[in-house]
Residue, then its C-alpha position, 0 to 999 in steps of 0.5 A: m735938905n730933902v724932906q724925906f731925909k728930915k722925916g727919917v731922922l726927926n724921930l731919932c733926934v727927938l729920942v736922943l734929946l729926951d735921953k739927956q733931959d725932959r723937954y717941952g715941945y717948943e724946946l725940942v723944936q728950937k734945939i733941932s732947928d739949931q741944926i736942921s731946918i724943920s717946921e714946928g708942926s712936924v714935931y708935935p704929931l711925932l711926940r703924940r705918936l711916940t707918947k701913944e706908943g709908950y716911949f714917952t710920958t708927959y707931965l705939966q710944969e708951971s712956967t714963968e712965961g705963961p701957961p704950964r708946959k707939957y714936958y716929955k720924959l723918955t720911958d724905959a721902953g723909949r730908951e730901949y727903942l732909942h738904942e735900937q734906932l741908934a744901932e739901925w742908924k749906924v748900920f744905915t749910915d755906914g752903908v751909905n757912907t761906903l757907897i758914897e766913898e766908892g762912888v767918889r773913888n770911881d769918878 
């Protein structure tokens, strides 16, 4: 899949996954990788940026499998940002799908 496609949706994927439950970085990578082939290194800079922008808070939680894990939690501002992103995504994908359908019909 085109790298630019992935970069564009990764932000939204992380927000959606954190809307339902708090998760740690590697868990997010695994969950996204189940659907989209991504590199682990692409998620962590995104998490840092979105945390710095106030969309996530973080906390450490003990793990039975090693050192404590840093969990990410969506803030109220993050939830609002998610809803804005979902609305933009719908407009964008509707427009692209319309163009594709018109192109296919004209072939």
